[in-house]
Each structure stands twice: as C-alpha cells, then as structure tokens.
C-alpha positions in Angstrom: 12.5 4.3 -7.1 16.0 3.5 -8.4 15.3 -0.6 -8.7 12.0 0.2 -10.6 14.0 2.3 -13.3 16.8 0.1 -13.0 14.0 -2.7 -14.8 12.6 0.0 -16.8 9.5 -0.8 -14.7 6.1 1.5 -16.2 3.8 0.5 -13.4 3.4 -1.2 -9.8 0.4 -3.6 -8.9 -0.5 -3.8 -5.1 -3.3 -5.8 -3.4 -5.0 -4.7 -0.8 -8.3 -5.7 1.2 -10.0 -3.9 3.6 -13.2 -4.0 5.7 -16.0 -1.1 5.3 -13.9 0.8 8.1 -10.9 0.7 6.3 -9.1 -1.9 8.7 -6.9 -4.5 7.4 -7.9 -8.0 6.7 -4.8 -9.1 5.9 -5.4 -10.8 2.5 -3.4 -8.7 0.1 0.1 -7.0 0.5 -1.0 -6.0 4.1 -0.2 -9.5 5.2 2.5 -10.3 2.7 4.6 -7.3 3.4 6.5 -9.1 6.3 7.7 -11.8 4.6 9.0 -9.1 1.7 10.5 -7.2 4.6 11.8 -10.4 6.1 13.5 -11.8 2.7 15.4 -8.3 2.5 16.9 -8.8 6.1 14.7 -6.3 7.8 13.2 -6.7 11.1 9.0 -6.5 10.6 8.8 -5.2 14.1 10.7 -2.2 13.1 7.7 -1.3 11.4 4.9 -1.5 13.8 3.5 -4.8 16.1 0.8 -6.7 16.7 -1.7 -5.7 18.7 -5.3 -7.7 19.8 -4.3 -9.9 17.2 -3.9 -7.1 14.6 -0.8 -5.2 13.0 -0.5 -1.5 14.0 1.7 0.3 11.8 4.2 2.8 13.7 5.6 5.8 12.3 8.0 4.2 10.2 5.6 1.6 8.7 3.6 4.4 7.5 6.2 6.2 6.0 6.8 3.3 3.5 5.9 3.5 -0.3 3.9 0.0 0.3 1.8 1.2 3.1 0.9 5.0 1.4 -0.1 2.8 -1.7 -2.7 0.8 -0.1 -3.9 3.5 2.5 -4.2 6.0 -0.7 -6.3 3.1 -2.7 -8.4 2.4 0.8 -9.0 6.5 1.4 -10.3 7.0 -2.1 -12.0 3.9 -2.6 -14.3 4.4 0.6 -14.3 8.5 0.9 -13.3 9.8 -2.6 -10.0 11.2 -1.8 -7.0 10.9 -0.1 -4.8 12.2 2.2 -1.6 10.5 1.3 0.9 12.4 -1.3 2.3 9.7 -3.3 6.0 10.9 -4.8 6.5 8.6 -7.5 3.3 7.1 -8.3 -0.1 8.3 -9.8 -3.3 5.9 -9.5 -3.7 4.6 -13.0 -6.4 1.7 -12.2 -8.2 0.5 -9.2 -10.5 -2.6 -9.3 -12.8 -3.8 -6.5 -13.3 -7.4 -6.5 -16.3 -9.3 -5.6 -17.0 -8.1 -1.9 -16.9 -11.1 0.5 -19.1 -10.3 3.2 -17.8 -6.7 4.8 -14.6 -7.2 2.7 -13.3 -5.2 -0.3 -10.2 -6.8 -2.0 -9.0 -3.8 -4.2 -6.2 -4.4 -6.9 -4.6 -0.9 -7.5 -2.3 0.2 -10.3 0.1 2.7 -10.1 1.8 4.4 -12.8 5.3 5.3 -12.1 6.6 8.9 -12.4 10.3 9.3 -12.8 10.4 12.9 -12.7 11.6 14.8 -9.4 8.9 15.6 -7.4 8.4 19.4 -7.3 10.6 21.4 -4.5 8.5 23.2 -1.9 
C-alpha cells in the first residue's frame, strides 16, 4: 500500500481467468505473478508448488493481496459473493470477457482506499 500511495495510484487492475469450477487456467495474473515474484527477488516456491501439473497455493500464497483480489473476483463472479475480506481495496468494476470454452477471463478494477481498516 505504501508503494501505491507513493505514486498516488487510485485503482489497481487485476486480470484473472478460471474455469466454471473456479480453477485457475493460468492466462492471467495467476500465471504471471511468479515472474513478478522472481523480479522482486522472491522465491515463488515459498507461496505454493506445482501439484499434478497445476499450481497449488499454500498458506503464505493465499495471504497475498494478489491472490485475494483474484479469488474475490472469482467468488463474486461464480457465486455472487465472496468470503475474502479486502483491507485497502473495493471492487469498482468486473468485466468478464468472451468465454473461451469453459474458461472465464475476467478484468477486475479495484479502487484503492487508503484509510486504515477498522480495528476490531
């Protein structure tokens, strides 16, 4: 959030793609995030691993903001609500692109809310 604030960002765009069961199809940021991690000097295997040819997130991976944004959009698209709580972001616009077979590509725009989240 500090980096976004430094550049006065107002919105974040996330691209995700999944099948009708909510499984990644690796077209969007779920496939690119590993390169982002490598560029930042992080070890992608700290966030999950490949199981039976598919990426499986671990507890550290599912705690990342990018995962939460992708999963939030997936859940809202497939079931109309999400179990994910986003701290500094609110959904501004989701746009499902044309279906490709059973794949659902989704562009997600989140508005950044810089106020501190409510303390419990």
